[in-house]
C-alpha positions in Angstrom: 62.4 -67.0 228.1 60.0 -64.1 227.2 57.0 -64.6 225.0 58.4 -62.4 222.3 61.7 -64.4 222.1 59.8 -67.6 222.0 57.6 -66.4 219.1 60.8 -65.2 217.3 62.4 -68.6 217.8 59.3 -70.4 216.5 59.3 -68.2 213.4 63.0 -68.8 212.8 62.4 -72.6 213.0 59.5 -72.4 210.5 61.6 -70.4 208.1 64.5 -72.7 208.4 62.3 -75.7 207.8 60.8 -74.1 204.7 64.3 -73.2 203.4 65.5 -76.8 203.9 62.4 -78.1 202.2 63.0 -75.9 199.2 66.6 -76.7 199.1 65.9 -80.5 199.3 63.3 -80.4 196.5 64.5 -77.5 194.5 64.9 -79.5 191.3 61.4 -80.8 191.5 59.8 -77.4 192.3 61.8 -75.7 189.5 61.0 -78.4 187.0 57.2 -78.2 187.7 57.3 -74.4 187.6 59.1 -74.5 184.2 56.6 -77.1 183.0 53.7 -74.8 184.0 55.2 -71.7 182.2 55.9 -73.7 179.1 52.4 -75.2 179.1 50.9 -71.7 179.7 52.8 -70.4 176.7 51.7 -73.3 174.6 48.0 -72.9 175.6 48.1 -69.2 174.8 49.9 -69.9 171.4 47.4 -72.6 170.3 44.2 -70.9 171.7 41.8 -70.4 168.9 39.5 -67.6 167.9 35.7 -67.2 167.7 33.6 -64.7 165.9 31.0 -62.2 167.3 28.2 -60.3 165.6 26.7 -57.3 167.3 23.2 -57.0 165.8 20.8 -54.0 166.2 17.4 -55.5 165.6 14.2 -53.4 165.4 10.4 -53.8 165.1 7.8 -51.1 165.2 5.1 -53.6 166.0 6.4 -56.4 168.3 7.4 -55.4 171.8 11.1 -55.5 172.1 11.1 -57.4 175.4 9.2 -60.2 173.7 11.8 -60.4 171.0 14.7 -60.5 173.6 12.9 -63.3 175.6 12.6 -65.2 172.3 16.3 -64.9 171.7 17.0 -66.0 175.2 15.0 -69.1 174.5 17.4 -69.9 171.7 20.3 -69.5 174.2 18.6 -72.1 176.4 18.8 -74.6 173.5 22.5 -73.7 173.0 23.2 -74.3 176.7 21.4 -77.6 176.5 23.3 -78.5 173.4 20.0 -79.2 171.6 21.3 -78.4 168.2 18.6 -80.3 166.3 15.8 -78.2 167.9 17.9 -75.0 167.4 18.4 -75.7 163.7 14.7 -76.3 163.2 13.6 -73.1 164.9 16.1 -71.0 162.9 15.6 -73.0 159.7 19.4 -73.5 159.3 21.6 -76.5 158.8 22.5 -78.4 162.0 26.2 -77.7 161.3 25.5 -74.0 161.4 23.6 -74.4 164.6 26.5 -76.4 166.2 28.8 -73.4 165.4 26.8 -71.1 167.8 28.5 -70.4 171.1 26.1 -68.0 172.7 23.2 -65.5 172.2 23.5 -62.5 174.5 20.8 -59.8 175.0 22.3 -58.2 178.1 22.8 -54.9 176.3 19.0 -54.6 175.7 17.4 -51.4 177.0 13.8 -50.2 177.0 14.2 -46.7 175.4 11.6 -46.1 172.7 12.5 -45.9 169.0 15.7 -47.8 169.7 16.4 -51.3 168.5 17.3 -54.0 170.8 20.8 -55.5 170.7 21.8 -59.2 170.2 25.4 -60.4 170.5 25.8 -63.6 168.6 29.1 -65.6 169.2 30.0 -68.5 166.9 33.0 -70.7 165.8 32.9 -70.8 162.0 32.7 -67.6 160.1 31.4 -69.3 157.0 28.0 -69.4 158.7 27.9 -65.7 159.5 25.2 -64.8 157.0 23.3 -68.1 157.6 23.1 -67.4 161.3 21.8 -63.8 160.8 19.2 -65.0 158.3 18.2 -67.8 160.8 17.7 -65.3 163.6 15.4 -63.2 161.4 13.5 -66.3 160.3 13.0 -67.3 163.9 11.6 -63.9 164.9 9.5 -63.2 161.8 7.9 -66.7 161.5 6.8 -66.8 165.1 2.9 -67.1 165.1 2.4 -64.3 167.6 4.8 -61.9 165.9 3.4 -62.7 162.4 -0.2 -62.2 163.6 0.7 -58.8 165.2 2.5 -57.6 162.1 -0.3 -58.7 159.7 -3.0 -56.9 161.8 -0.8 -53.8 162.0 -0.3 -53.6 158.2 -3.9 -54.3 157.5 -5.0 -51.4 159.8 -2.5 -49.1 158.3 -3.6 -50.0 154.7 -7.2 -49.0 155.6 -5.9 -45.7 156.9 -3.9 -45.2 153.8 -6.9 -45.9 151.6 -8.9 -43.3 153.4 -6.1 -40.7 153.1 -5.7 -41.4 149.4 -9.5 -40.9 149.0 -9.3 -37.6 150.9 -6.4 -36.4 148.9 -8.2 -37.1 145.7 -11.1 -34.9 146.8 -8.7 -32.3 148.0 -6.8 -32.2 144.7 -10.0 -31.6 142.7 -11.2 -28.8 145.1 -7.8 -27.1 144.9 -7.9 -27.0 141.1 -11.1 -24.9 141.2 -9.8 -22.7 144.0 -6.6 -21.9 142.2 -8.4 -20.0 139.4 -10.2 -18.0 142.0 -6.9 -17.2 143.8 -5.4 -15.9 140.6 -8.2 -13.4 140.3 -8.5 -12.2 143.9 -6.4 -12.0 147.1 -9.4 -11.7 149.4 -11.3 -14.5 151.2 -10.4 -17.0 148.4 -6.7 -16.6 149.4 -7.5 -17.6 152.9 -9.5 -20.6 151.7 -6.6 -21.8 149.4 -4.1 -21.4 152.2 -6.3 -23.4 154.5 -6.9 -26.1 151.8 -3.2 -26.2 151.0 -2.3 -26.7 154.7 -4.8 -29.5 155.0 -3.4 -31.1 151.9 0.2 -30.9 153.3 -0.9 -32.5 156.6 -2.6 -35.3 154.7 0.6 -35.8 152.6 2.7 -36.0 155.7 0.3 -38.4 157.3 0.3 -40.5 154.2 4.1 -40.6 154.3 4.1 -41.7 157.9 1.6 -44.5 157.2 3.4 -45.7 154.1 6.6 -45.9 156.2 4.8 -47.8 159.0 3.5 -50.3 156.5 7.0 -50.9 155.1 8.7 -51.1 158.5 5.9 -53.0 160.1 5.9 -55.9 157.6 8.8 -57.7 159.4 11.4 -57.5 162.1 14.7 -56.4 160.5 18.3 -55.8 161.3 19.3 -52.2 161.4 23.0 -52.7 161.8 25.4 -55.6 161.9 29.0 -55.5 163.1 31.3 -58.6 162.9 34.5 -59.0 164.9 37.1 -61.7 165.6 37.7 -62.5 169.2 40.7 -64.2 170.7 39.6 -67.2 172.9 42.8 -67.3 175.0 43.5 -65.7 178.4 46.4 -63.6 177.1 50.1 -64.5 177.6 50.6 -62.9 181.0 47.4 -64.5 182.5 48.2 -67.8 180.9 51.7 -67.9 182.3 50.6 -67.0 185.8 47.6 -69.4 185.8 49.3 -72.5 184.5 52.7 -71.6 186.0 51.2 -71.4 189.5 48.8 -74.3 189.0 51.4 -76.8 187.8 53.9 -75.4 190.3 51.5 -76.2 193.1 51.4 -79.7 191.9 55.1 -79.8 192.3 54.8 -78.6 195.9 52.3 -81.4 196.7 54.5 -84.0 195.1 57.5 -82.7 197.1 55.4 -82.8 200.3 54.4 -86.4 199.5 58.0 -87.4 199.0 59.0 -85.6 202.2 56.3 -87.4 204.2 57.5 -90.8 202.9 61.1 -89.8 203.9 60.0 -88.8 207.4 57.9 -91.9 207.8 60.8 -94.2 206.8 63.1 -92.3 209.2 60.6 -92.7 212.0 60.1 -96.4 211.4 63.9 -96.9 211.5 64.2 -95.1 214.8 61.4 -97.3 216.3 63.3 -100.5 215.5 
């Protein structure tokens, strides 16, 4: 017999054995497959939801990578299920802390003048505002952050005071120069235009510093988007996963029964 014919014969034997096995335990295999499909449908039907906030957080004083590292430290507490410490750090009730699923800062990037992103997932939507306020409390009441913001504001306030003093002097000078300008369009006109330009630059600088003072007082949320997320796998994936998983259990049970049957047959032949 050629090697090819021998291989074909072995393949036919294997296929016939598998066919006999399926035929002998068809009811068990079908029952477990149906059980798997039903269970997959049930799991998908009863799968709950969780909520997710996408937060854009910004600070013009504290480095963004420091803030993201701080948020990641909160995620460590969530992973360790240390809700007592988490609640204290965020100054929120422990029930609200227990609702948190995950803090995710993976969307953070280092571009300037762009806030860093935090994705906050949680179970109970009644704590949505509490969790947002708790995150801001945690960032704003950190000793390092608070010291940096206070120093920044104090320095800007000194600059603002100097500008206001300069503007007061500039205003009084312009009043006298305006009467000269009305009488002549010579050198006095050049002087007034120069004084006016300096005045405008000072006003623009004053606006920038006042804006820095307001924005530098605290870390704030620029935008918040809340969504509802389905926690299940989806019907198709759920049917495939549980159908195959429980179906394989049926195969193992059938193999176990088949091994018992063959063992009894062998023992009878040995007697």
